[in-house]
MARDO-677137 format. One record per residue: residue in three letters; x, y, z of N, C-alpha, C, O in turn. Coordinates in steps of 0.05 Angstrom, whole numbers. Layout:
<nodes>
+------+--------+--------+--------+--------+--------+--------+--------+--------+--------+--------+--------+--------+
: type :    n.u :    n.v :    n.w :   ca.u :   ca.v :   ca.w :    c.u :    c.v :    c.w :    o.u :    o.v :    o.w :
+------+--------+--------+--------+--------+--------+--------+--------+--------+--------+--------+--------+--------+
:  Ala :      X :      Y :      Z :      X :      Y :      Z :      X :      Y :      Z :      X :      Y :      Z :
...
+------+--------+--------+--------+--------+--------+--------+--------+--------+--------+--------+--------+--------+
</nodes>
This chain:
<nodes>
+------+--------+--------+--------+--------+--------+--------+--------+--------+--------+--------+--------+--------+
: type :    n.u :    n.v :    n.w :   ca.u :   ca.v :   ca.w :    c.u :    c.v :    c.w :    o.u :    o.v :    o.w :
+------+--------+--------+--------+--------+--------+--------+--------+--------+--------+--------+--------+--------+
:  Unk :   1550 :   1623 :   1966 :   1572 :   1656 :   1975 :   1599 :   1654 :   1967 :   1611 :   1666 :   1949 :
:  Unk :   1606 :   1640 :   1980 :   1634 :   1636 :   1971 :   1648 :   1643 :   1947 :   1667 :   1658 :   1940 :
:  Unk :   1630 :   1626 :   1935 :   1642 :   1624 :   1908 :   1636 :   1649 :   1889 :   1650 :   1654 :   1869 :
:  Unk :   1615 :   1664 :   1896 :   1615 :   1686 :   1881 :   1630 :   1706 :   1902 :   1630 :   1727 :   1888 :
:  Unk :   1642 :   1713 :   1927 :   1651 :   1740 :   1930 :   1674 :   1736 :   1921 :   1687 :   1755 :   1913 :
:  Unk :   1687 :   1705 :   1920 :   1723 :   1704 :   1922 :   1729 :   1714 :   1886 :   1747 :   1730 :   1882 :
:  Unk :   1720 :   1709 :   1873 :   1721 :   1713 :   1846 :   1720 :   1752 :   1848 :   1739 :   1765 :   1838 :
:  Unk :   1707 :   1759 :   1855 :   1715 :   1797 :   1867 :   1736 :   1804 :   1876 :   1751 :   1821 :   1866 :
:  Unk :   1743 :   1783 :   1905 :   1763 :   1798 :   1920 :   1792 :   1791 :   1903 :   1812 :   1805 :   1907 :
:  Unk :   1791 :   1772 :   1887 :   1823 :   1766 :   1882 :   1819 :   1783 :   1849 :   1837 :   1793 :   1836 :
:  Unk :   1798 :   1783 :   1843 :   1796 :   1807 :   1823 :   1803 :   1832 :   1823 :   1809 :   1847 :   1805 :
:  Unk :   1800 :   1835 :   1851 :   1802 :   1866 :   1860 :   1831 :   1872 :   1864 :   1842 :   1894 :   1860 :
:  Unk :   1844 :   1846 :   1876 :   1870 :   1849 :   1883 :   1887 :   1849 :   1847 :   1902 :   1868 :   1841 :
:  Unk :   1882 :   1831 :   1832 :   1883 :   1830 :   1803 :   1891 :   1866 :   1787 :   1908 :   1876 :   1773 :
:  Unk :   1869 :   1871 :   1799 :   1875 :   1897 :   1784 :   1892 :   1920 :   1805 :   1911 :   1933 :   1800 :
:  Unk :   1879 :   1918 :   1828 :   1893 :   1947 :   1844 :   1919 :   1941 :   1850 :   1934 :   1959 :   1857 :
:  Unk :   1928 :   1914 :   1847 :   1956 :   1915 :   1853 :   1977 :   1934 :   1833 :   1994 :   1951 :   1840 :
:  Unk :   1969 :   1926 :   1805 :   1987 :   1942 :   1791 :   1991 :   1972 :   1792 :   2009 :   1989 :   1788 :
:  Unk :   1962 :   1969 :   1799 :   1957 :   2000 :   1794 :   1978 :   2013 :   1822 :   1995 :   2030 :   1815 :
:  Unk :   1976 :   2006 :   1847 :   1979 :   2013 :   1881 :   2019 :   2017 :   1868 :   2036 :   2032 :   1877 :
:  Unk :   2021 :   1998 :   1847 :   2048 :   1994 :   1842 :   2058 :   2024 :   1823 :   2079 :   2036 :   1826 :
:  Unk :   2036 :   2030 :   1804 :   2042 :   2044 :   1787 :   2044 :   2078 :   1809 :   2061 :   2095 :   1805 :
:  Unk :   2032 :   2079 :   1822 :   2019 :   2107 :   1838 :   2050 :   2098 :   1853 :   2071 :   2109 :   1844 :
:  Unk :   2053 :   2079 :   1874 :   2087 :   2083 :   1881 :   2104 :   2093 :   1877 :   2120 :   2108 :   1890 :
:  Unk :   2101 :   2080 :   1841 :   2128 :   2100 :   1826 :   2128 :   2122 :   1824 :   2147 :   2136 :   1831 :
:  Unk :   2099 :   2135 :   1811 :   2095 :   2152 :   1806 :   2099 :   2176 :   1825 :   2112 :   2196 :   1820 :
:  Unk :   2085 :   2169 :   1848 :   2084 :   2191 :   1867 :   2105 :   2182 :   1897 :   2115 :   2197 :   1914 :
:  Unk :   2107 :   2158 :   1895 :   2126 :   2152 :   1924 :   2109 :   2133 :   1946 :   2084 :   2132 :   1947 :
:  Unk :   2127 :   2119 :   1962 :   2117 :   2094 :   1970 :   2088 :   2115 :   1997 :   2064 :   2111 :   2000 :
:  Unk :   2107 :   2133 :   2009 :   2089 :   2148 :   2029 :   2071 :   2153 :   2023 :   2053 :   2143 :   2037 :
:  Unk :   2060 :   2174 :   1996 :   2042 :   2178 :   2005 :   2012 :   2167 :   1995 :   1990 :   2174 :   2001 :
:  Unk :   2025 :   2140 :   1973 :   2003 :   2127 :   1973 :   1992 :   2108 :   1994 :   1970 :   2098 :   1995 :
:  Unk :   2018 :   2102 :   2015 :   2003 :   2087 :   2041 :   1992 :   2099 :   2060 :   1985 :   2088 :   2081 :
:  Unk :   1991 :   2126 :   2053 :   1975 :   2151 :   2064 :   1951 :   2150 :   2056 :   1932 :   2151 :   2072 :
:  Unk :   1946 :   2148 :   2033 :   1922 :   2143 :   2018 :   1905 :   2119 :   2017 :   1881 :   2121 :   2015 :
:  Unk :   1917 :   2098 :   2017 :   1902 :   2071 :   2020 :   1898 :   2066 :   2051 :   1885 :   2046 :   2058 :
:  Unk :   1910 :   2084 :   2073 :   1905 :   2090 :   2109 :   1878 :   2101 :   2110 :   1861 :   2090 :   2124 :
:  Unk :   1874 :   2124 :   2094 :   1853 :   2147 :   2088 :   1836 :   2129 :   2079 :   1824 :   2120 :   2099 :
:  Unk :   1830 :   2120 :   2063 :   1806 :   2105 :   2055 :   1793 :   2075 :   2070 :   1770 :   2066 :   2070 :
:  Unk :   1820 :   2064 :   2083 :   1810 :   2048 :   2106 :   1798 :   2061 :   2126 :   1778 :   2051 :   2135 :
:  Unk :   1808 :   2084 :   2135 :   1798 :   2096 :   2150 :   1769 :   2115 :   2149 :   1758 :   2123 :   2169 :
:  Unk :   1761 :   2121 :   2124 :   1732 :   2131 :   2114 :   1714 :   2101 :   2107 :   1690 :   2101 :   2108 :
:  Unk :   1726 :   2084 :   2103 :   1704 :   2056 :   2105 :   1699 :   2054 :   2133 :   1675 :   2050 :   2139 :
:  Unk :   1715 :   2056 :   2151 :   1710 :   2041 :   2193 :   1692 :   2064 :   2200 :   1675 :   2061 :   2218 :
:  Unk :   1694 :   2088 :   2185 :   1677 :   2121 :   2195 :   1647 :   2107 :   2175 :   1627 :   2107 :   2189 :
:  Unk :   1643 :   2098 :   2155 :   1615 :   2100 :   2142 :   1605 :   2082 :   2159 :   1584 :   2089 :   2169 :
:  Unk :   1618 :   2057 :   2166 :   1604 :   2041 :   2178 :   1593 :   2046 :   2209 :   1572 :   2040 :   2220 :
:  Unk :   1616 :   2060 :   2216 :   1608 :   2067 :   2247 :   1590 :   2089 :   2251 :   1576 :   2090 :   2271 :
:  Unk :   1588 :   2106 :   2233 :   1572 :   2128 :   2235 :   1533 :   2126 :   2213 :   1517 :   2142 :   2205 :
:  Unk :   1538 :   2097 :   2212 :   1511 :   2093 :   2194 :   1487 :   2083 :   2215 :   1486 :   2086 :   2239 :
:  Unk :   1470 :   2072 :   2196 :   1447 :   2052 :   2223 :   1453 :   2028 :   2223 :   1438 :   2011 :   2232 :
:  Unk :   1487 :   2021 :   2206 :   1483 :   1988 :   2206 :   1486 :   1983 :   2238 :   1475 :   1965 :   2248 :
:  Unk :   1500 :   1998 :   2251 :   1502 :   1997 :   2278 :   1479 :   1991 :   2301 :   1480 :   1976 :   2320 :
:  Unk :   1457 :   2007 :   2292 :   1442 :   2003 :   2312 :   1426 :   1979 :   2293 :   1404 :   1978 :   2305 :
:  Unk :   1423 :   1959 :   2270 :   1418 :   1945 :   2266 :   1409 :   1918 :   2290 :   1424 :   1910 :   2308 :
:  Unk :   1382 :   1909 :   2285 :   1367 :   1898 :   2308 :   1363 :   1871 :   2287 :   1354 :   1876 :   2265 :
:  Unk :   1372 :   1842 :   2295 :   1358 :   1825 :   2278 :   1335 :   1809 :   2291 :   1333 :   1802 :   2314 :
:  Unk :   1315 :   1806 :   2267 :   1283 :   1799 :   2276 :   1287 :   1773 :   2298 :   1309 :   1762 :   2299 :
:  Unk :   1272 :   1766 :   2309 :   1278 :   1749 :   2331 :   1267 :   1717 :   2323 :   1265 :   1698 :   2338 :
:  Unk :   1261 :   1720 :   2292 :   1247 :   1694 :   2284 :   1283 :   1686 :   2271 :   1291 :   1663 :   2268 :
:  Unk :   1297 :   1706 :   2265 :   1318 :   1699 :   2258 :   1338 :   1696 :   2269 :   1356 :   1685 :   2257 :
:  Unk :   1341 :   1708 :   2307 :   1358 :   1701 :   2322 :   1358 :   1682 :   2334 :   1381 :   1675 :   2340 :
:  Unk :   1338 :   1665 :   2344 :   1320 :   1642 :   2355 :   1313 :   1619 :   2331 :   1296 :   1616 :   2313 :
:  Unk :   1332 :   1609 :   2339 :   1310 :   1583 :   2310 :   1287 :   1569 :   2318 :   1271 :   1556 :   2305 :
:  Unk :   1289 :   1576 :   2344 :   1270 :   1563 :   2361 :   1236 :   1576 :   2352 :   1217 :   1563 :   2347 :
:  Unk :   1238 :   1599 :   2352 :   1215 :   1616 :   2344 :   1199 :   1614 :   2315 :   1205 :   1616 :   2291 :
:  Unk :   1178 :   1608 :   2330 :   1165 :   1604 :   2290 :   1150 :   1628 :   2288 :   1138 :   1634 :   2268 :
+------+--------+--------+--------+--------+--------+--------+--------+--------+--------+--------+--------+--------+
</nodes>
């Protein structure tokens, strides 16, 4: 899992950092930071309001002694 996710994480940084720098040079630092904050808040709201919060792990996975 780590070997699969790590290239995605580092690849997204390599793509988004120059784009964020270009956006900051074009529009200014504060608006670009505000857009980033809005994106983080939106992601948190999606998870907070989704059924993800009410997910329940089956007993077989929660307790390894259950067969």
